[in-house]
ROSE-4610 file (N, C-alpha, C; in Angstrom, 1 decimal, always signed):
// ROSE-4610
residu = [M/M/M/S/S/S/T/T/T/L/L/L/V/V/V/I/I/I/V/V/V/V/V/V/H/H/H/P/P/P/D/D/D/L/L/L/A/A/A/E/E/E/S/S/S/R/R/R/I/I/I/N/N/N/K/K/K/R/R/R/W/W/W/V/V/V/Q/Q/Q/E/E/E/L/L/L/K/K/K/K/K/K/Q/Q/Q/S/S/S/D/D/D/V/V/V/T/T/T/V/V/V/H/H/H/N/N/N/L/L/L/Y/Y/Y/E/E/E/V/V/V/Y/Y/Y/P/P/P/D/D/D/E/E/E/Q/Q/Q/I/I/I/N/N/N/V/V/V/A/A/A/Q/Q/Q/E/E/E/Q/Q/Q/E/E/E/L/L/L/L/L/L/E/E/E/Q/Q/Q/H/H/H/D/D/D/R/R/R/I/I/I/V/V/V/L/L/L/Q/Q/Q/F/F/F/P/P/P/F/F/F/Y/Y/Y/W/W/W/Y/Y/Y/S/S/S/T/T/T/P/P/P/S/S/S/L/L/L/L/L/L/K/K/K/K/K/K/W/W/W/L/L/L/D/D/D/K/K/K/V/V/V/L/L/L/T/T/T/Y/Y/Y/G/G/G/W/W/W/A/A/A/Y/Y/Y/G/G/G/S/S/S/E/E/E/G/G/G/G/G/G/K/K/K/L/L/L/Q/Q/Q/G/G/G/K/K/K/E/E/E/L/L/L/L/L/L/I/I/I/A/A/A/L/L/L/S/S/S/A/A/A/A/A/A/S/S/S/V/V/V/E/E/E/E/E/E/N/N/N/Y/Y/Y/Q/Q/Q/H/H/H/D/D/D/G/G/G/R/R/R/N/N/N/R/R/R/Y/Y/Y/T/T/T/I/I/I/E/E/E/E/E/E/L/L/L/L/L/L/R/R/R/P/P/P/L/L/L/E/E/E/A/A/A/T/T/T/G/G/G/H/H/H/M/M/M/I/I/I/G/G/G/V/V/V/K/K/K/L/L/L/L/L/L/P/P/P/Y/Y/Y/F/F/F/V/V/V/Q/Q/Q/Y/Y/Y/G/G/G/A/A/A/A/A/A/V/V/V/L/L/L/T/T/T/D/D/D/E/E/E/Q/Q/Q/L/L/L/E/E/E/Q/Q/Q/S/S/S/A/A/A/Q/Q/Q/Q/Q/Q/Y/Y/Y/V/V/V/Q/Q/Q/T/T/T/V/V/V/I/I/I/S/S/S]
num = [1/1/1/2/2/2/3/3/3/4/4/4/5/5/5/6/6/6/7/7/7/8/8/8/9/9/9/10/10/10/11/11/11/12/12/12/13/13/13/14/14/14/15/15/15/16/16/16/17/17/17/18/18/18/19/19/19/20/20/20/21/21/21/22/22/22/23/23/23/24/24/24/25/25/25/26/26/26/27/27/27/28/28/28/29/29/29/30/30/30/31/31/31/32/32/32/33/33/33/34/34/34/35/35/35/36/36/36/37/37/37/38/38/38/39/39/39/40/40/40/41/41/41/42/42/42/43/43/43/44/44/44/45/45/45/46/46/46/47/47/47/48/48/48/49/49/49/50/50/50/51/51/51/52/52/52/53/53/53/54/54/54/55/55/55/56/56/56/57/57/57/58/58/58/59/59/59/60/60/60/61/61/61/62/62/62/63/63/63/64/64/64/65/65/65/66/66/66/67/67/67/68/68/68/69/69/69/70/70/70/71/71/71/72/72/72/73/73/73/74/74/74/75/75/75/76/76/76/77/77/77/78/78/78/79/79/79/80/80/80/81/81/81/82/82/82/83/83/83/84/84/84/85/85/85/86/86/86/87/87/87/88/88/88/89/89/89/90/90/90/91/91/91/92/92/92/93/93/93/94/94/94/95/95/95/96/96/96/97/97/97/98/98/98/99/99/99/100/100/100/101/101/101/102/102/102/103/103/103/104/104/104/105/105/105/106/106/106/107/107/107/108/108/108/109/109/109/110/110/110/111/111/111/112/112/112/113/113/113/114/114/114/115/115/115/116/116/116/117/117/117/118/118/118/119/119/119/120/120/120/121/121/121/122/122/122/123/123/123/124/124/124/125/125/125/126/126/126/127/127/127/128/128/128/129/129/129/130/130/130/131/131/131/132/132/132/133/133/133/134/134/134/135/135/135/136/136/136/137/137/137/138/138/138/139/139/139/140/140/140/141/141/141/142/142/142/143/143/143/144/144/144/145/145/145/146/146/146/147/147/147/148/148/148/149/149/149/150/150/150/151/151/151/152/152/152/153/153/153/154/154/154/155/155/155/156/156/156/157/157/157/158/158/158/159/159/159/160/160/160/161/161/161/162/162/162/163/163/163/164/164/164/165/165/165/166/166/166/167/167/167/168/168/168/169/169/169/170/170/170/171/171/171/172/172/172]
x = [+92.5/+92.9/+94.2/+95.2/+96.5/+96.6/+97.3/+97.4/+98.9/+99.2/+100.5/+100.3/+101.2/+101.1/+102.4/+102.3/+103.4/+103.6/+104.6/+104.8/+105.8/+105.5/+106.3/+106.5/+107.5/+107.8/+109.3/+109.8/+111.3/+112.0/+111.3/+112.0/+111.1/+110.9/+109.9/+110.4/+111.7/+112.2/+111.8/+111.7/+111.3/+109.8/+109.1/+107.6/+106.9/+105.9/+105.2/+104.0/+103.2/+102.1/+102.3/+102.9/+103.2/+104.2/+105.0/+105.8/+104.9/+104.0/+103.0/+102.1/+101.6/+100.9/+101.5/+102.8/+103.6/+103.8/+104.0/+104.3/+103.0/+102.0/+100.5/+100.4/+100.8/+100.6/+101.4/+102.6/+103.6/+103.1/+102.1/+101.6/+100.6/+100.2/+99.1/+99.7/+99.3/+99.7/+99.5/+98.5/+98.3/+98.7/+99.5/+99.9/+101.4/+101.8/+103.1/+103.3/+104.4/+104.7/+105.9/+105.9/+107.0/+107.4/+108.5/+108.9/+109.7/+109.3/+110.0/+111.4/+111.3/+112.5/+113.6/+113.2/+114.2/+114.7/+113.8/+114.3/+115.1/+114.7/+115.3/+115.9/+116.8/+117.5/+118.1/+118.6/+119.0/+118.0/+116.7/+115.6/+115.7/+116.4/+116.5/+115.7/+114.5/+113.2/+113.4/+113.4/+113.3/+111.9/+111.6/+110.3/+109.7/+110.5/+109.9/+109.7/+110.4/+110.2/+109.0/+108.9/+107.5/+106.3/+106.4/+105.3/+104.9/+105.9/+105.7/+105.0/+105.5/+105.0/+103.5/+103.2/+101.8/+100.9/+101.3/+100.5/+100.3/+101.2/+101.0/+99.9/+99.4/+98.4/+97.2/+96.1/+94.9/+94.4/+94.9/+94.7/+96.0/+96.0/+97.2/+96.8/+97.6/+97.6/+98.8/+98.5/+99.5/+99.4/+100.5/+100.5/+101.6/+101.2/+102.2/+101.7/+102.7/+102.3/+102.1/+101.1/+100.6/+101.4/+102.3/+103.3/+102.8/+102.7/+102.5/+101.3/+100.2/+99.1/+99.2/+100.2/+100.6/+101.3/+101.7/+102.6/+104.1/+104.7/+106.3/+106.9/+107.8/+108.3/+108.6/+109.2/+109.4/+108.1/+107.0/+105.7/+105.5/+105.5/+105.3/+106.3/+107.4/+108.4/+108.1/+107.7/+107.3/+106.0/+105.1/+103.9/+104.3/+105.2/+105.7/+106.4/+107.2/+108.0/+107.3/+106.5/+105.9/+104.5/+103.8/+102.5/+102.6/+103.3/+103.7/+102.6/+102.6/+101.7/+102.0/+101.1/+101.2/+101.3/+101.4/+101.3/+100.3/+100.1/+99.1/+97.8/+98.0/+96.9/+97.2/+96.3/+96.4/+95.8/+95.8/+95.2/+95.7/+97.1/+97.8/+98.0/+97.5/+97.8/+96.6/+96.4/+95.3/+95.7/+96.9/+97.6/+97.0/+96.4/+95.9/+94.4/+93.9/+92.5/+91.6/+90.7/+89.9/+90.5/+91.7/+92.4/+91.8/+91.9/+91.5/+92.6/+92.4/+93.4/+92.8/+93.6/+93.3/+94.4/+94.0/+94.9/+94.9/+96.0/+95.9/+97.0/+96.6/+97.6/+97.3/+98.5/+98.5/+98.6/+97.8/+97.8/+98.2/+99.0/+99.5/+98.3/+97.5/+96.5/+95.3/+94.5/+93.2/+92.1/+91.1/+90.3/+89.5/+89.3/+88.6/+89.4/+90.7/+91.5/+91.3/+90.9/+90.6/+89.1/+88.5/+87.3/+87.3/+86.3/+86.3/+86.5/+86.1/+86.3/+87.4/+88.3/+89.3/+90.7/+91.7/+93.0/+93.4/+93.2/+93.7/+92.8/+91.6/+90.7/+90.0/+90.7/+90.3/+90.0/+89.2/+89.1/+90.2/+90.5/+91.5/+91.0/+89.6/+89.1/+89.5/+89.3/+89.8/+91.2/+92.0/+93.4/+94.0/+93.3/+93.7/+93.2/+92.5/+91.9/+92.9/+94.1/+95.1/+95.4/+95.2/+95.4/+94.1/+93.1/+91.8/+91.8/+92.1/+92.4/+93.3/+94.3/+95.2/+94.6/+93.9/+93.2/+92.3/+91.5/+90.5/+91.3/+92.2/+93.1/+93.5/+94.1/+94.5/+93.5/+92.2/+91.2/+91.1/+91.5/+91.5/+90.1/+89.7/+88.6/+89.1/+88.8/+89.3/+88.4/+88.9/+88.3/+88.2/+87.4/+87.3/+88.7/+89.1/+90.4/+90.4/+91.5/+91.8/+92.7/+92.2/+92.9/+93.0/+94.3/+94.4/+94.9/+93.8/+93.9/+94.8/+95.3/+95.8/+97.0/+97.8/+99.0/+99.9/+100.0/+100.8/+100.3/+99.0/+98.5/+97.9/+98.1/+97.4/+98.0/+97.1/+97.5/+98.0/+98.6/+99.0/+97.9/+96.9/+95.5/+95.0/+94.9/+94.3/+95.1/+96.4/+97.5/+97.2/+96.9/+96.6/+95.3/+94.3/+93.0/+93.1/+93.9/+94.1/+94.8/+95.9/+96.6/+95.5/+94.7/+93.8/+92.8/+92.2/+91.3/+92.0/+93.2/+94.0/+94.2/+94.6/+94.8/+93.4/+92.4/+91.0/+90.7/+90.9/+90.6/+91.4/+92.6/+93.4/+93.1/+92.8/+92.5/+91.0/+90.2/+88.7/+88.2]
y = [+70.9/+72.2/+72.6/+72.8/+73.2/+74.8/+75.0/+76.4/+76.8/+77.9/+78.6/+79.8/+79.7/+80.8/+81.4/+82.8/+83.6/+84.4/+84.0/+84.7/+85.8/+87.0/+88.2/+89.0/+88.4/+89.0/+89.2/+90.3/+90.6/+90.0/+89.5/+88.8/+87.8/+86.9/+85.9/+85.1/+85.0/+84.3/+85.0/+86.3/+87.3/+87.4/+87.0/+87.3/+86.3/+86.9/+85.9/+85.2/+86.1/+85.6/+85.0/+85.6/+85.0/+83.8/+83.7/+82.5/+81.3/+81.8/+80.6/+80.2/+81.0/+80.7/+79.8/+80.1/+79.2/+77.8/+77.8/+76.6/+75.4/+76.1/+75.4/+74.9/+75.9/+75.5/+74.6/+74.6/+73.5/+72.1/+71.8/+70.5/+70.0/+71.0/+70.7/+70.0/+69.1/+68.3/+69.0/+69.9/+70.4/+71.9/+72.3/+73.7/+74.0/+74.8/+75.2/+76.6/+76.5/+77.8/+78.4/+79.5/+80.0/+81.5/+81.5/+82.7/+83.5/+84.7/+85.5/+86.2/+86.5/+87.1/+86.0/+84.7/+83.6/+83.2/+83.3/+82.8/+84.0/+85.2/+86.3/+87.3/+86.9/+87.8/+89.0/+88.9/+90.0/+90.7/+90.5/+90.9/+90.9/+90.0/+89.8/+88.7/+89.0/+88.0/+87.4/+86.0/+85.1/+85.2/+86.0/+86.2/+84.9/+84.3/+83.1/+82.0/+81.8/+80.8/+81.1/+82.4/+83.0/+82.7/+83.0/+82.8/+81.4/+80.4/+79.0/+78.6/+79.0/+78.5/+79.0/+80.3/+80.7/+79.8/+79.5/+78.6/+77.3/+76.8/+75.4/+75.2/+76.4/+76.4/+76.9/+76.4/+77.0/+78.3/+78.2/+79.3/+79.8/+81.2/+82.0/+82.7/+82.7/+83.5/+84.4/+85.7/+86.6/+87.0/+86.4/+86.6/+87.5/+88.5/+89.6/+90.3/+91.0/+92.0/+93.2/+94.0/+95.1/+96.5/+96.8/+97.9/+99.3/+100.3/+101.6/+101.6/+100.9/+100.9/+100.2/+99.3/+98.8/+97.3/+96.9/+95.6/+95.8/+94.8/+95.0/+95.3/+96.0/+96.4/+95.4/+94.2/+93.2/+92.6/+92.6/+92.2/+93.1/+94.4/+95.5/+95.2/+94.9/+94.7/+93.5/+92.4/+91.1/+91.2/+91.9/+92.4/+93.0/+93.9/+94.9/+93.9/+93.0/+92.3/+91.1/+90.4/+89.2/+89.2/+90.1/+90.3/+91.3/+90.7/+91.4/+91.5/+92.5/+92.6/+91.5/+90.8/+89.8/+88.3/+88.4/+87.2/+87.2/+88.3/+88.2/+89.1/+89.9/+90.7/+91.2/+91.9/+92.3/+91.2/+91.5/+90.7/+89.4/+89.1/+87.9/+87.4/+88.0/+87.5/+86.8/+86.7/+85.9/+84.6/+84.4/+83.2/+82.8/+83.9/+83.7/+83.8/+84.0/+84.1/+83.0/+83.3/+82.2/+81.6/+81.9/+81.5/+82.2/+81.6/+82.3/+83.1/+84.2/+85.1/+85.3/+85.0/+85.2/+86.3/+87.3/+88.2/+87.9/+87.6/+87.4/+88.2/+88.9/+89.8/+90.0/+90.5/+90.7/+92.2/+92.9/+94.2/+94.5/+95.3/+95.5/+96.1/+97.0/+97.8/+96.9/+97.3/+96.5/+97.0/+96.2/+96.4/+97.9/+98.2/+99.5/+100.7/+100.5/+101.6/+101.7/+100.5/+100.6/+100.9/+102.0/+102.5/+104.0/+104.5/+105.9/+107.0/+106.5/+107.2/+106.7/+105.8/+105.2/+106.0/+105.6/+106.2/+106.2/+105.2/+105.0/+105.5/+106.0/+106.6/+105.9/+104.8/+103.9/+102.6/+101.7/+100.4/+99.7/+98.3/+97.5/+97.5/+97.0/+97.1/+98.1/+99.4/+100.6/+100.6/+100.3/+100.5/+99.3/+98.3/+97.1/+97.4/+98.3/+98.5/+98.4/+98.9/+98.5/+97.1/+96.2/+94.8/+94.2/+94.8/+94.4/+94.9/+95.9/+96.4/+95.5/+95.2/+94.3/+93.0/+92.4/+91.1/+91.3/+92.3/+92.6/+92.6/+93.3/+93.5/+92.1/+91.2/+90.0/+88.9/+89.0/+88.2/+87.1/+87.3/+86.3/+86.6/+85.6/+85.6/+86.0/+87.2/+87.6/+87.1/+86.3/+85.8/+86.7/+86.5/+87.6/+87.6/+88.7/+88.8/+88.1/+87.7/+87.1/+88.1/+88.8/+89.7/+89.4/+89.4/+89.2/+90.7/+91.2/+92.6/+92.3/+93.4/+93.4/+92.5/+92.4/+91.5/+91.9/+93.1/+93.6/+93.2/+92.7/+92.5/+91.0/+90.3/+88.9/+88.0/+87.4/+86.3/+85.1/+84.2/+83.0/+82.1/+82.1/+81.4/+82.0/+83.2/+83.9/+83.6/+83.5/+83.2/+81.8/+80.7/+79.5/+79.4/+80.0/+80.1/+80.7/+81.8/+82.5/+81.5/+80.9/+79.9/+78.7/+78.3/+77.2/+77.8/+79.1/+79.6/+79.9/+80.2/+80.7/+79.6/+78.5/+77.2/+76.8/+76.8/+76.5/+77.3/+78.6/+79.6/+79.2/+78.9/+78.7/+77.4/+76.3/+75.1/+74.8/+75.6/+75.5/+76.1]
z = [+96.7/+96.4/+96.8/+96.0/+96.4/+96.8/+98.0/+98.4/+98.6/+98.2/+98.2/+99.3/+100.4/+101.3/+101.2/+100.8/+100.6/+101.7/+102.6/+103.9/+103.7/+104.1/+103.8/+105.2/+106.1/+107.3/+107.4/+107.5/+107.5/+108.5/+109.7/+110.8/+111.4/+110.6/+110.9/+112.4/+112.6/+113.7/+115.0/+114.9/+116.0/+116.1/+115.1/+115.0/+116.0/+116.7/+117.5/+116.7/+116.1/+115.4/+114.1/+113.1/+111.9/+112.0/+112.9/+113.1/+113.5/+114.5/+114.8/+113.9/+112.9/+112.0/+110.9/+110.6/+109.8/+110.3/+111.6/+112.2/+112.1/+112.2/+112.0/+110.5/+109.7/+108.3/+107.7/+108.2/+107.7/+108.1/+109.0/+109.3/+108.3/+107.5/+106.4/+105.1/+104.6/+103.5/+102.1/+101.9/+100.7/+100.6/+101.5/+101.7/+101.6/+100.6/+100.3/+101.0/+101.9/+102.7/+102.0/+101.5/+100.6/+101.4/+102.0/+102.8/+102.0/+101.5/+100.6/+101.1/+102.4/+103.0/+103.1/+103.3/+103.4/+101.9/+101.0/+99.6/+99.0/+99.2/+98.6/+99.7/+100.4/+101.3/+100.7/+99.5/+98.7/+98.0/+98.0/+97.3/+95.9/+95.4/+93.9/+93.3/+93.0/+92.8/+91.4/+91.6/+90.4/+89.9/+88.8/+88.5/+87.8/+86.9/+86.4/+87.4/+88.4/+89.5/+90.1/+90.4/+91.3/+90.4/+89.1/+88.2/+88.1/+88.1/+88.0/+89.2/+90.3/+91.6/+91.7/+91.2/+91.5/+90.5/+89.3/+88.4/+89.0/+89.8/+90.2/+91.3/+91.8/+93.0/+92.7/+93.4/+93.1/+94.0/+95.1/+96.1/+96.5/+96.5/+96.9/+98.2/+99.1/+100.4/+100.6/+100.7/+101.0/+102.5/+103.3/+104.8/+105.3/+106.1/+106.4/+107.6/+108.2/+109.2/+108.7/+109.1/+108.5/+109.0/+108.1/+108.5/+107.9/+108.6/+108.2/+107.2/+107.7/+106.7/+105.3/+105.3/+104.1/+104.3/+103.2/+103.2/+103.4/+103.9/+104.1/+102.6/+102.5/+101.2/+100.2/+100.7/+99.8/+99.0/+99.8/+99.1/+98.0/+98.2/+97.1/+96.0/+96.2/+95.2/+94.5/+95.1/+94.5/+93.6/+94.2/+93.3/+92.0/+92.0/+91.0/+89.9/+90.4/+89.5/+88.8/+89.7/+89.4/+88.5/+88.9/+88.3/+87.1/+86.0/+84.9/+83.8/+83.0/+81.8/+80.8/+80.3/+79.3/+80.1/+81.5/+82.2/+83.2/+84.0/+85.1/+84.5/+83.7/+83.1/+81.7/+81.1/+79.6/+78.6/+77.4/+76.5/+76.4/+76.6/+76.6/+77.9/+79.0/+80.4/+80.9/+82.2/+82.8/+83.3/+83.6/+84.2/+85.5/+86.2/+87.6/+87.5/+86.4/+86.3/+86.9/+88.0/+88.6/+89.8/+90.1/+91.4/+92.5/+93.7/+94.9/+95.5/+96.0/+96.9/+98.2/+99.1/+100.6/+101.1/+101.6/+102.4/+103.9/+104.4/+105.9/+106.6/+107.5/+108.1/+109.7/+110.3/+111.8/+111.9/+112.7/+113.0/+114.6/+114.7/+116.2/+116.9/+116.4/+116.9/+117.2/+118.1/+118.3/+117.2/+117.1/+116.0/+116.1/+117.3/+117.5/+116.9/+116.9/+116.2/+114.7/+114.1/+112.7/+112.4/+112.8/+112.5/+112.3/+111.8/+111.2/+112.5/+113.6/+114.8/+115.6/+115.2/+115.9/+115.6/+116.2/+116.2/+114.7/+114.0/+112.7/+111.5/+112.0/+111.0/+109.9/+109.6/+108.4/+108.9/+108.1/+108.4/+107.8/+108.1/+107.3/+105.9/+105.6/+104.4/+103.4/+104.0/+103.1/+102.9/+103.9/+103.7/+102.8/+102.7/+101.8/+100.4/+100.0/+98.7/+97.5/+97.7/+96.6/+96.4/+97.3/+97.1/+96.5/+96.9/+96.3/+94.9/+94.5/+93.1/+92.3/+92.9/+92.1/+91.9/+92.8/+92.7/+91.5/+91.6/+90.3/+89.0/+89.0/+87.8/+87.2/+88.1/+87.6/+87.7/+88.0/+87.7/+88.8/+90.1/+91.1/+91.8/+92.5/+93.4/+94.9/+95.3/+96.5/+97.7/+98.6/+99.7/+100.8/+101.7/+102.9/+103.6/+104.0/+104.7/+106.0/+106.4/+107.6/+108.5/+109.4/+110.2/+111.6/+112.1/+113.6/+114.1/+114.8/+115.4/+116.7/+117.4/+118.6/+119.0/+117.8/+117.9/+119.1/+119.5/+120.7/+121.9/+122.1/+123.4/+123.4/+122.5/+122.3/+123.4/+124.1/+125.1/+124.4/+125.1/+124.4/+124.0/+124.9/+124.6/+123.2/+123.1/+121.9/+120.7/+120.9/+119.8/+119.3/+120.1/+119.7/+119.0/+119.5/+118.8/+117.4/+117.4/+116.1/+115.1/+115.4/+114.7/+114.2/+115.0/+114.5/+113.6/+113.8/+112.9/+111.6/+111.7/+110.4/+109.5/+110.2/+109.2/+108.8/+109.5/+109.0/+107.8/+107.9/+106.8/+105.6/+105.8/+104.6/+103.8/+104.6/+103.9/+103.7/+104.0/+103.8/+102.5]
């Protein structure tokens, strides 16, 4: 199975978790790591190139830090530009039909904050509903989310464990 990991972090060099995940992913032979902020520093997305890349892979992973209960802005722009009517969905669409989609994110807050009685008042699953709905619209099989909570307080040992678990999730 070929896997495309679309990394969307506006400052990956300064990231602790997403950078570590990418380092481990790059060791895998059947994984393509595609860093959107690196490829598109001007945010001018080459739609045809992105669509071709998606068509070449069986599994698509969207990896990002969770910002303000959502994705980084470039990922939203990418979704708007790339997942077009007649290509990703619609009567002439369906190019991604049957592919797998994995959402992988790091959240600064601890898991307890993402509960109805927690500080954020909603679960991650509830907050990710727009991505779930997008997956349904384009006909992909949504895999269980990979979430690393507590990014702000993760120990080095926990970070290593997270990186290993993430790679296993991506390649299995």
